[in-house]
C-alpha positions as a LaTeX table, in Angstrom:
\begin{tabular}{lrrr}
\hline
Residue & $x$ (\AA) & $y$ (\AA) & $z$ (\AA) \\
\hline
Met1 & 1.04 & 19.12 & 10.06 \\
Met2 & $-1.15$ & 17.36 & 7.21 \\
Ala3 & 1.72 & 15.14 & 5.38 \\
Glu4 & 0.57 & 15.31 & 2.28 \\
Met5 & 4.10 & 13.50 & 0.95 \\
Leu6 & 6.22 & 11.08 & 2.15 \\
Ile7 & 10.14 & 9.76 & 1.03 \\
Glu8 & 11.84 & 7.52 & 3.14 \\
Leu9 & 15.27 & 6.68 & 2.45 \\
Arg10 & 17.20 & 3.43 & 3.63 \\
Ala11 & 21.07 & 3.41 & 2.69 \\
Cys12 & 22.52 & $-0.14$ & 3.95 \\
Asp13 & 26.00 & $-1.56$ & 3.25 \\
Pro14 & 27.15 & $-4.13$ & 6.28 \\
Ala15 & 30.73 & $-4.82$ & 4.21 \\
Ala16 & 31.13 & $-1.37$ & 5.26 \\
Asn17 & 29.33 & $-0.50$ & 8.12 \\
Arg18 & 27.06 & 1.70 & 6.53 \\
Phe19 & 23.07 & 1.67 & 8.43 \\
Arg20 & 21.60 & 5.68 & 7.03 \\
Ala21 & 18.13 & 5.96 & 7.14 \\
Trp22 & 16.90 & 9.79 & 5.82 \\
Arg23 & 13.25 & 10.64 & 5.86 \\
Leu24 & 11.32 & 13.47 & 4.86 \\
Glu25 & 7.63 & 14.89 & 5.28 \\
Val26 & 5.92 & 17.80 & 3.48 \\
Gly27 & 2.41 & 19.50 & 4.09 \\
Gln28 & 1.34 & 22.80 & 5.61 \\
Asp29 & 0.51 & 23.45 & 9.31 \\
Leu30 & $-3.15$ & 25.36 & 10.56 \\
Phe31 & $-2.13$ & 28.47 & 9.21 \\
Gly32 & $-1.75$ & 26.81 & 5.16 \\
Ala33 & 1.75 & 27.61 & 5.30 \\
Trp34 & 4.28 & 24.46 & 3.85 \\
Thr35 & 7.25 & 22.58 & 5.83 \\
Ala36 & 9.05 & 20.61 & 5.63 \\
Glu37 & 10.69 & 17.63 & 8.66 \\
Val38 & 13.61 & 15.57 & 7.20 \\
Arg39 & 14.80 & 13.24 & 9.30 \\
Phe40 & 18.14 & 11.81 & 8.92 \\
Gly41 & 20.71 & 9.35 & 10.78 \\
Arg42 & 21.99 & 6.20 & 11.61 \\
Ile43 & 19.50 & 2.73 & 11.17 \\
Gly44 & 18.50 & 2.15 & 15.11 \\
Arg45 & 20.34 & 5.14 & 16.50 \\
Pro46 & 18.39 & 8.69 & 17.80 \\
Gly47 & 19.12 & 10.88 & 14.42 \\
Arg48 & 18.19 & 14.25 & 13.63 \\
Ala49 & 15.14 & 16.23 & 12.77 \\
Leu50 & 15.47 & 19.68 & 10.13 \\
Arg51 & 12.71 & 21.74 & 9.53 \\
Cys52 & 11.80 & 24.41 & 7.79 \\
Ala53 & 8.89 & 26.45 & 6.12 \\
Phe54 & 7.24 & 27.68 & 3.23 \\
Ala55 & 5.61 & 30.53 & 1.38 \\
Ser56 & 4.86 & 28.18 & $-1.47$ \\
Glu57 & 4.11 & 24.64 & $-2.54$ \\
Arg58 & 6.99 & 25.42 & $-5.49$ \\
Glu59 & 9.49 & 26.48 & $-2.79$ \\
Val60 & 8.72 & 23.15 & $-0.96$ \\
His61 & 8.72 & 21.37 & $-4.54$ \\
Ala62 & 12.25 & 22.64 & $-4.92$ \\
Phe63 & 13.18 & 21.71 & $-1.92$ \\
Val64 & 12.27 & 18.50 & $-1.34$ \\
Arg65 & 14.11 & 17.99 & $-5.39$ \\
Ser66 & 17.45 & 19.25 & $-4.27$ \\
Arg67 & 17.38 & 16.87 & $-1.31$ \\
Leu68 & 16.23 & 13.70 & $-3.35$ \\
Arg69 & 19.47 & 15.11 & $-5.72$ \\
Arg70 & 21.30 & 15.19 & $-2.84$ \\
Arg71 & 20.54 & 11.62 & $-1.36$ \\
Ala72 & 20.66 & 10.65 & $-5.48$ \\
Ser73 & 25.03 & 11.84 & $-5.62$ \\
Ala74 & 25.58 & 9.00 & $-1.76$ \\
Pro75 & 27.20 & 6.43 & $-4.15$ \\
Ala76 & 30.31 & 8.78 & $-4.86$ \\
Arg77 & 29.39 & 10.25 & $-1.34$ \\
Ile78 & 29.25 & 6.91 & 0.92 \\
Gly79 & 29.76 & 4.28 & $-1.13$ \\
Val80 & 26.27 & 3.45 & $-0.89$ \\
Ala81 & 22.98 & 4.24 & $-2.97$ \\
Tyr82 & 20.02 & 4.90 & $-0.83$ \\
Arg83 & 17.08 & 2.66 & $-1.47$ \\
Cys84 & 13.16 & 3.63 & $-1.33$ \\
Ile85 & 10.79 & 1.66 & 1.54 \\
Ala86 & 8.03 & 4.03 & 1.45 \\
Ala87 & 6.33 & 6.76 & 0.08 \\
Asp88 & 2.77 & 7.98 & $-1.39$ \\
Ala89 & 1.35 & 8.36 & $-4.85$ \\
Ala90 & 2.79 & 11.49 & $-5.90$ \\
Ser91 & 6.19 & 10.82 & $-4.69$ \\
Gly92 & 6.90 & 8.21 & $-7.60$ \\
Met93 & 7.81 & 10.19 & $-9.74$ \\
Leu94 & 10.31 & 12.93 & $-8.04$ \\
Leu95 & 12.37 & 9.96 & $-7.18$ \\
Ala96 & 12.78 & 8.74 & $-10.21$ \\
Gly97 & 13.51 & 11.48 & $-12.21$ \\
Val98 & 16.97 & 12.24 & $-9.32$ \\
Gly99 & 17.27 & 8.03 & $-10.01$ \\
Ile100 & 16.19 & 7.11 & $-6.13$ \\
Gly101 & 14.41 & 2.78 & $-6.88$ \\
Met102 & 12.07 & 2.27 & $-5.13$ \\
Glu103 & 12.96 & $-1.03$ & $-3.57$ \\
Arg104 & 9.97 & $-4.60$ & $-4.48$ \\
Arg105 & 8.31 & $-3.90$ & $-0.90$ \\
Thr106 & 8.32 & $-0.24$ & $-1.46$ \\
Leu107 & 4.94 & 0.92 & 1.54 \\
Val108 & 3.52 & 3.05 & $-1.33$ \\
Val109 & 1.00 & 5.33 & 1.49 \\
Thr110 & $-2.07$ & 6.74 & 0.14 \\
\hline
\end{tabular}
């Protein structure tokens, strides 16, 4: 998969023993189909990976927005907000649109 979008989020609350990671990569495969791969789990442990295929760029962007909205609701669900630790330049608008903050030291991948 040729990565065209990368977003990496973390939610950490040592007092509550919550350390979560979430990573999304979006791109096109060799046949031109859009794919999204989501990896998530506890930081430092093997997590889960899900891969979805989409027919159009519009569908994959709708998927990304829906997953980011879910991550933005984390304070109500798990008690700690996700923060962006790595993202490409195109992802900044999506993150701002759902209210996920970027840390000062956020790596912007080009």
